[in-house]
N, C-alpha and C positions, 0 to 999 in steps of 0.2 A: 628334604627332611631325612631321607634314608642316609644321605651322605653326612648329615649333621650328627646322626647317631653313631655312625661308623668311625668318624674322625672328629670327635668332640674336642680332642686336644689340639687339633690342627686348625687354627683360626683362619689361616689363609685359604685352606681347602674349603672350609665352611662358607667363606665369603663367595668364592667362585661358584659354588653349587647354587646358592640362593640367587645370585645374580643371573646365572644361566636360566633358572626357573622363571624368574620374574621378568627379565629384560631380553632374553633371547640372544645374549652374546657372552663371550668369555674373555677374561683377561689373561693373556699368555704369561705375564709375569707371575701371577698367582698360581697358574697351573703347574709351574715347576715344583711347587710344594706338595702336589698331590701324588699319592702312591699309585702304582699300577692298578690296584684294586679299586681305588677311587675313580680312576678314569674309566675302568670297565663298567662300574656301576652307573656312571654318568651316561655312557653310551647306551645302556639298557633303559634309560629313563623314557617314559612314554612321551608321545608328541603333545606339545602344549598348544592349544587352540589360540588363534589370533586375539580373541577378545581378552584372554587372560595374559597373553604374552605382551600385549600393548596396553595393559591397564596403566593409567597415569601413576607415575612415581614422584612427580613434583606438581605443585599447584599450576605451574606454567603449562603442564601437559593436558590440563583439563580443557575440553573443547566446548565452546558455546555457552559457558556459564560464568562469564566474567563478573557479573553482578554479585554472585555468591562468593567467588574466589577473592575478589577485592575486599569485600566486607570482612571475611575471615582473616585475611592477611593484616588488615588494619587493626582488627581486634587483638591479634597476636602481638603486633608491634606496640600497641598502646597498653597492653596488659588488661584490657577490658574483656575478659573471657567469661562467658556465661557458664552456668553449671549444666545446662541442658540445651540441646539443639535438635530441631525437627526439620529434616530434609524431605521436601514434598516434590513429586514430579512423575512424569510418565516413565515407563520401563526403559532401561538402557540409556539414561541421560546423565548418570554419574553420581547418584545419591550415595551409594555405598563406597564408591571410590573416594569421594570427597571426605566422607567420614573417616576412612582409613588414613587419608593424607593429614587430616586434622589431628588424628591420634599420633601419627609419626611426628608432626610438628610440635606437639606438646611434650612428647616423651623422648625426643631426640636428646642425646647426651650434650649436644651443643645448643639445645633449645631452652625455653620455647623459641622457635624460629620459623620464619616463613619459608626457609629453604632447608628442610631436613637433609642431613648429610647422606643418608642412605647407606652408610658404611658401618656405623656403630652397631653394637649388639642389639640395642633396642629397635633401631630402624629395620634391621634385617629380620628380627623375629616378628615384628609387626607385619612386614611384607610377606613373610612366609606363613602368617596366621598362627604362630607358635608362641606369642608373647603371653606370659602369665598375667600381665597387667592390662591387656586389651582383650576383652571377652566379646566375641561376636555371637549373638544369640539370634536364632531364627524364630521370629514371633509366631509363625504358623504352627510350629511343632512344640514350642515352649510357651503355651498361652494360658495355662491353668493358674489358678490362684496359688496352689501349693508351690509351683515352680517359681513364681514371682516372689513368694515369701522366702524361699531358699536364697534367691538372688539378694533380697533385701537384707538377709542375715549376713551375707558376705561383704556387704558394703562397708561395714565398720572396720574391716581389716585394712591395714596400710598396704600400699603397693609393694611388690617384691623387689623390683629393680628400678622402675621408672619413677617419674615425678608424679604422675596421676594414675589412678585406677579408672579405666575407661570402659564403659559398657556400650557396645553398638548393637542395637536391637533393630533388625531388618523386618520389614512388613509388620510394623508395630500395630497397625489397625486390626490385626488378627487376634490380639489379646482380648480376653473376655472382660466384661464390665467388672467382674469381681477382681480380676487380675489388675486392671487399671486402678481400682480403688485401693488395692493393697500397696500400690506403688506411689500413691498420691503424696503421703507425708514425706517419704524419703526423697521424692522428686522435688518437693517444695523446699526442704531444708537438708540437702545432702551434706556429708562431710566435705571438708575443704579439698580433700584429695580425690574426689569422685567427679567424673564427668559422664553425662548421659548423651548419647548420639542416636537419635531415632531416624528411621527412614520408612517412608510409606508412599504407595501409589494412590491411596484412597484416604485423604485427610478427613473427609466427612465422617468416616467411621471412627475416628479418634475422639475420645471424650473431650469436650471443650475445656474441662478442668485440667486435662493433660496439656493441651495446646497452649493454654494461658500461662503455663509454667515453663514454656520453652521459647527460645528464639526460633522463629520459623523462617525457612528459606525455600522459596518456590523455584524449582529448576524448570527451565523451558525446554520445549522440543528443539533439537539442534537443527539449524537451517541446512537445507540440502547442499548449499555451497560449501559450508564448513565440513560436512561429511565427505563430500567429493575430495576436498583437499586432504583430509586425513587418510582416506582410502588410497589416494595417490602416493602418499608418503609410505604407507604400509606396503603397497604393491612394489614400489621401487626397492624397498629394503628386502622384500622377499624375492626380488628378481623375477617378477611376474609382469607381463605387458597387458595392460587393461585399457581398452578404448575409453575416451571421454564419455561417449554416449552410454557405454556399459556402466561406468561409475555413476552417471546421473540416474540411470535406471535403478541401480542398487539403492541409491540415496532416496529415490522416490518410493521404492517399495518398503524402506525401513521406517517411514513415517516419523522421522525425526529422532529415531533411537540409534545411536552410534553403535551400541553393542550388537543390535540386530544386523546393521550393515556389515560389521566385521565378521559376524558369523556367516552371513551370506557370501562374503568374499572368500572365506575359508572353504565353503561348500563348492563354490565355483572353481576354485583352484583344484580341488579334488576331482571335479568333473572334467575340466578342460586343460588342466596343466598350466603352462606358463604363458598362454595367450588367450585372452578372454575378450569376446565381442558382445555387442548389445543383444544380438540374437540369442546368444547363450543364456544371458540373464533372463530374457523374456521366456525362453523355453523351459528353464529349470523352475522358475517361480510362477509361471502361468500369468505373467503380466502382459498387458496390451501396450504396444508401442504408442508413444505420444501422438504420432501421426494418425494411428487408428482411432484414438479417442477423439481427436479433432475432426476426423472424417465422419464419425458417428454423430458427433454434436452438430455438425453442419447439416446432416440429413434430418435431424430432429428439428432444427430451426426452419428448414424448408418445408416441413410437414410431409416428407417423403417416407411414408410408413413402410412401403415395400422395401425401400433401401435400408431402413432401420432393421426390419426383421431379417433381411438377407445378411447384413453385417453381423448381427448377433448370432445367427445360425453358424456363420463361418468361424467366428471366434470360439463358439462352444465346441464345434467339431475339432478345432485346433487345440482343445484342452485348456483354454484360458479360464482363469478364475473369474466367474461372472460377478461375484460379490465385490471383488476388487475392481472390476470394470465399473460397477455402479458407483463406487467410491471415487474413481477417477473422473467419471462424468460429473458427479456432484462437485468435485473440486474445479473442473473446467468451467462449469456454469457459474460457480462462485467467482472465479477469475473474470469471467465475461461480465458479470454484474459490476465488478470493480472497474473494469476497463470502460464501461459505459458511463459511470458516474464520477470517476476520479480522473482529473486532467492529466496528472503525471502518474499514471498507473504503473509504469515500468519501475518506479522507485518503491512501490508497495509490493509488487508481485516478484517472486524469485523465479523469473523465467528468462529464457534466452531471447535474443532479438527476433529470431524466426518465429518463435512461439508468440511473442507480442504482436508481430505482424498478422498472424492468423487471428488472434483475438480481435484486433482492430477491424479486420475485414468482416468478421462475423458480427461485431458490435454495430457496424454501419447498417445492417439489415434488420435489426430488431430493436426492442426497447426494454427498459427495466422491468416493467410489469410482466411482460411475457417470460423473461428470463427467470424472474422470481417464482412464477407459477411452476416452471420446470424444476427449479431447485426444491420447491416444496414436495413435488411428486417424487423426485429422486431421494430426498432425505427420508421420506416415508418408506419407500421400497427397500432402501439400504438397511433400515432397521428390521423390517419384516423378513428380509432374506436370511438374517442370522438364525431364524427359528424355523426354517422350512427346508425340505429336500428338493422341492420343485423350483429351484432358483431360476431356471431359464423361463419357465412359464410366467413366474411373477415379474421377472425383469421385462419380458416382451410386452406384457399387458401394461406395465408402467410406462414403457417407452412409447407405446401407442398413445396413451393419454398425454404424455409429454409432447409428442409431435402435434397433436391436435391443439394443446394449450399454447404451443409456440406460434400458431398461425391464426387461431380463432380470436376475434375481437370480443372482449368480455363486456358484460352488461355495464360494468362500472365505466369502461372507456366510452361506451355509447352515451351514457348519461352525462359524462364529463364533456363530451363533444356537444351535446345538446345544450348544456349549460353555457358553454363557450359561445355557441351561436345565439343563445338567448341574451347573453351579456352584450354581444356586439349589436343586437337589435335594439337594446335599451340605451346605447351610447348616444348622448346628445349630438345634435346635428352639427354643432360647431366643430366636431372632430371629423366629420366626413360629408356634410351636406353642401359645403360651400362651393364645390366644383361640379355641380350636377349637370350632366350633359343633356343635349336635346335628344328626343326619342329617336330621331333618324341616326344620330351618332351612335347610340347604344345598340341599334340593330345592325349597323355596319361593322363595328369594331368591338371585339370582346375584351380589348385591353382596358384596364382601369384608367379613368381620366385623370389628368393632372389637377392637383388641388389649386383652386383659384383663390383670390383674396377673400377674406371674411365678409359676409353680407351683413348689412345693417339691419335688415328686417328680421323680426323675431321668427317669422315663418321659416326662414332659412336655417334656423337653429334646431329644427325638428330632427329627431334621430332617424337614421336610414342606414342601409347596408352599402358598403363600397361595391363597385361593379364586380370586383374579382371575388367577392365572398358568395358562398352558396345561399340560396333562399330557402326558407323553411317550407314553402309551398311551391309546387310547380306552377308555371304560368297557366292562368285560367283560359279555357277554350270556349266557354259559353257564358252568357249573361247570368244564368242560374249558378254556374260554378263560381263566378266572381262574387255574386251576392252571398253565397254560402261561405266563401272565404272571409268576407268582411264581417259577417255575423259571427263566425267562429273566433275571429281575432279582434272583435270590437273592444273587449276589455283592454287588450294591449294598445289599441289605437287611443283609447281614452287616457290610459296611463302616460303614453308619450306626449299627447297633447297637453296634459296637465303639467308636464315639466317645462313647457314653453309658455303657456298662458295661465296665469293665476285664476283659479276658480273654474277651469275647464273641466276638471273631473266631475264636480257636482252638476255642472250643466249638461255635459254629454252623457252622463250616466243614465239618464232617463230617455235618451234618444236611441235610435237604431237605424241601421242601413235599410233603405226601402227598396233598392234596386239599382241597376246600372243601365243607363241609356246612352249609347255611343260613348262620348268622353265624359259624360256627366254621371256623377255618383249621387244618388238621391238619399238624403238623410231625413227620416221622418221625425216631425216635431209634434208631440202631443198637444192638442188644442188647449188644454188646461194650463200649459206653460207659455201662453202667448206673451206674458209680460217679459219673457226673456228675449223677445225679438231683437231688442237693441244689442244685446250681447252676442246674438248669433250673427249680427252684421259686422262684427269686429273683423277687420281685414287680416289681422295677425292670426286669429284663430282659424279663419278660413284657409289662409296660406299654409299654416302648419298642417291642417288636415289634408290638404291636397298633396303635400309632399309625403306625408306618412302613408296615405292610401296609394299614392303613385308608386312608392317603393314596393308595397305589397303586391300590387297588380302589375308592376313593371311597365308602366306607361304613364303618360301625362293624363291627368284627370282634372275635372272642375267639380267642386263640391257645391251642391244645391240643397237648400233646406226647404222642405215642403211639409204642409200639415199632414198628419197621419196619426197612427196609434202609438208610434214610438216603441219603446221597449215593452210597453204593456201588451202589445199584440203578440210578441214573441213569447212572453211569459204565459199568456193565455193559451197559446198553441201547445206549449209543453204541459201546462196544467191539464188541458183537455186530453192529451195523449195518456197522461198518468191516470186520469180518472177513468178513461176507457179501459185501462188495464186493471181497474179495481183498486187502485191505491190512492188514497186521498192525502195530499200534502199541502202545506201552506205555500203561498207565493214566495215567501222568504226562503224556504227550503229549496224550491224549484230554482230560484235565482242562484243560490249557492251551488247547487249541482251543475247548473249551466255554466257557471264561472269555472268550475273544475274541469268540465268537459272542453271548454274553450281555451284552457291554458295552453300556451304555445309548446311547452314541453310534452304535454299529453298528445297534442296534435302531431308533433314531430315523431314521437314514439310510435303512434299509430301508422304514420306514413312509412317509417323504416321497416316495421314488422308486418305491414299490410294487414293491420288488425282493425277492429271496430269496437266501440264501447257497447257492452251488453247491459251494464247497470252501474250506476254511481251510488255508492252508499256513504252517508255522512255519519 
């Protein structure tokens, strides 16, 4: 701009100065037209940072926003230009740069064109920020209703030189509600020569009535791979040697913002000169190497709390950013969850082959539920660390909880396993009963028997466990233990028998195990049900009971029906105990509580946690 004022009459000189400011190179042919004063002034010009020097000058230079660029180019080609555009996205992703490119494309002397020449007066003035027809307004500092009213009053005037009068409002969400309302009518029906280009990082704060009057473009975070490629081009142009690992570390630290990555590279060049390594990046910005994050994650997955605390202490002493460490761990466990659940995870995750190998190795030793518990803990602590000075204490306590969560089996997993076992116990015997081995074979060999041909008898269709599956109860050691098990699981036995023999549920529901004598299991029959004797002699029912009970006791048994009190005796015993405690209940309530207490899930839970039933409430 200084040179433009000194040599306004010298067009060639003005061109070379603006080009040197914006693009970082000079045209020797044009330099011949510069005076000695011009060249001296140029030499005194301050250093231009890489983020400004490498700002895109053509749509093709925009990195990682192809969906936005293609839409705008097609709109320009077809002449379908809206009067207002809203560019939304994280910082450093190209919102303002695309707005400037669109302004150049519309006001270029050869336009509207998708390839502005960059040489005409309009293009050069827009690039230098000196165009009278392209007004860039900071929404943070020009956010009052009076300032917007002044802007509204200038809209009616025709452009000075260009085709359109273009208003670029950056951080438009900073405008007050009154300022937005003052702009509504103008934004809805602007003059034909006016275009509004808005940019914001927080679209939720923009009034919906404003958004609905604009064409919205959502810019994405730029992938690390594209950032690495762009930084490589810049480094080669600046004659700086940067390792690939260093470029990747810069890209990882930029969080998808190319401007941040360019600023970081600028800082590193000032720090190390023309040779930059990964250690320099980690040292300057307090980042933790990917290998360090992987090692810490491995210690968490193993439940090695001492190792976790030691690694955090070492990183803190080395001056690493602990909040950034928490974010890196969160990202790592997110990637781990993807690796566990997605078959072709490499196509989803932007990681190197070595990093994918580490993820697969860690994924083989854990499961989704445990990883997600760690993710929840890390997400919570990462948010809390933003508002505390005791970052190390907060992080260490969170990682201790994460280490325990990564190895401790949750109650949900226990209940799911119990339900799985219960489901296998309810499976009809046609799925697993047909190849039942002899007792001697089961004692000699722990291997599951080969399935034999289906049996014709209905008794062979009773549900049972395969030999290789765990039993809900340990093998009984005494007659009383065996009787207690049968009493506790009688409801289950009745249910399984009912699946084999029609009417067995109603018949066996009033019977009860009376005891165990050698290989015989006594089932007591209430004398008032003697008319059911014929049904009790059914060979199919007896065979089914023998197989079901044999599976529970893990040996061959013979079922014998004998007269007795049946279920009435058991109910009366429980009723007597309750009455002794001073609580009177009906037999129906006692039966319901007994059924709950005998439920296989309840029994297995008691066995796992070595507990006992204190009270059953209905």
